[in-house]
C-alpha positions as CSV (number, residue, x, y, z in Angstrom):
1,M,86.8,85.7,126.4
2,N,85.9,84.4,122.9
3,T,88.2,82.1,121.1
4,I,88.0,80.4,117.8
5,N,87.4,77.0,119.6
6,D,84.5,78.1,121.8
7,T,81.8,76.9,119.4
8,T,79.7,73.8,119.5
9,I,77.5,71.9,117.1
10,L,73.7,71.9,117.8
11,S,71.8,69.1,116.1
12,L,68.1,69.1,116.1
13,K,65.3,67.3,114.3
14,T,62.5,69.2,112.5
15,K,60.2,68.5,109.6
16,K,61.8,69.1,106.2
17,Q,59.0,71.6,105.3
18,V,59.7,73.6,108.5
19,K,63.4,73.9,107.7
20,E,62.8,74.8,104.1
21,L,60.2,77.5,105.0
22,A,62.6,78.9,107.7
23,Q,65.4,79.0,105.2
24,M,63.2,80.8,102.7
25,R,62.2,83.4,105.2
26,A,65.8,83.9,106.4
27,K,66.9,84.3,102.8
28,Q,64.2,86.9,102.2
29,L,65.7,88.8,105.2
30,G,69.2,88.3,103.8
31,I,70.3,86.5,106.9
32,P,71.6,82.9,107.1
33,L,69.4,80.6,109.0
34,G,72.2,79.7,111.3
35,T,72.7,83.3,112.2
36,L,69.0,83.6,113.1
37,V,69.1,80.4,115.2
38,N,72.2,81.7,117.1
39,A,70.4,85.1,117.7
40,F,67.3,83.3,119.0
41,L,69.4,81.1,121.3
42,R,71.5,84.0,122.5
43,N,68.4,86.1,123.3
44,L,66.8,83.1,125.1
45,G,69.9,82.6,127.2
46,Q,70.3,86.3,128.1
47,T,66.7,87.2,128.7
48,G,64.9,84.0,129.4
49,E,62.2,85.3,127.0
50,I,60.7,83.9,123.8
51,H,58.6,86.1,121.5
52,F,56.4,84.8,118.8
53,T,54.5,86.8,116.2
54,I,51.7,85.3,114.2
55,S,50.4,87.5,111.4
56,E,47.0,87.0,110.1
57,P,46.4,86.6,106.4
58,I,44.9,89.5,104.5
59,T,41.1,89.0,104.1
60,P,39.5,89.7,100.8
61,K,37.8,92.7,102.4
62,M,41.1,94.1,103.6
63,A,42.7,93.5,100.2
64,K,39.9,95.5,98.6
65,I,40.4,98.4,101.0
66,I,44.2,98.4,100.3
67,E,43.6,98.4,96.6
68,E,41.2,101.3,97.0
69,M,43.7,103.2,99.1
70,R,46.4,102.6,96.5
71,A,44.1,103.9,93.7
72,E,43.4,107.1,95.7
73,V,47.1,107.7,96.3
74,A,47.9,107.1,92.6
75,K,45.2,109.6,91.6
76,G,46.6,112.1,94.2
77,D,43.2,112.0,95.9
78,T,44.7,112.0,99.4
79,Y,45.3,114.4,102.2
80,G,48.7,115.3,103.7
81,P,51.5,114.8,104.5
82,Y,51.0,116.7,107.7
83,T,53.0,117.7,110.7
84,I,51.4,116.4,113.9
85,D,49.9,119.8,114.6
86,E,48.4,120.0,111.1
87,A,47.0,116.5,111.4
88,E,45.3,117.4,114.7
89,D,43.8,120.6,113.2
90,F,42.6,118.7,110.2
91,L,40.9,116.0,112.3
92,N,39.4,118.5,114.7
93,N,37.8,120.4,111.8
94,I,36.0,117.5,110.2
95,P,32.3,118.1,110.4
96,Y,30.6,115.6,112.7
97,E,27.7,113.8,111.1
98,P,26.2,111.2,113.5
99,E,25.2,108.0,111.9
100,H,21.4,107.5,111.5
101,K,20.0,104.1,112.4
102,N,16.9,103.0,110.7
């Protein structure tokens, strides 16, 4: 049974930069940092699991590909949208041209 007085204070030490970055990310999500910490602790207690995601920065090559794709979409030079059946038909009917190695 939850009551108003069933809370406790958790005090921890972390680097100032870590805290500020976490607050910034939480704000971007529109969620208070304390709410995120509580959700993390609740999940750890209930499941015994910890999940981390590390995203890789976009490389210059990938940034160029993304810009090219955006330009194609802006020009209307794209295919689709398709249903799954239409997509399979489209992909199955692309002429196969094997790559030539010199």
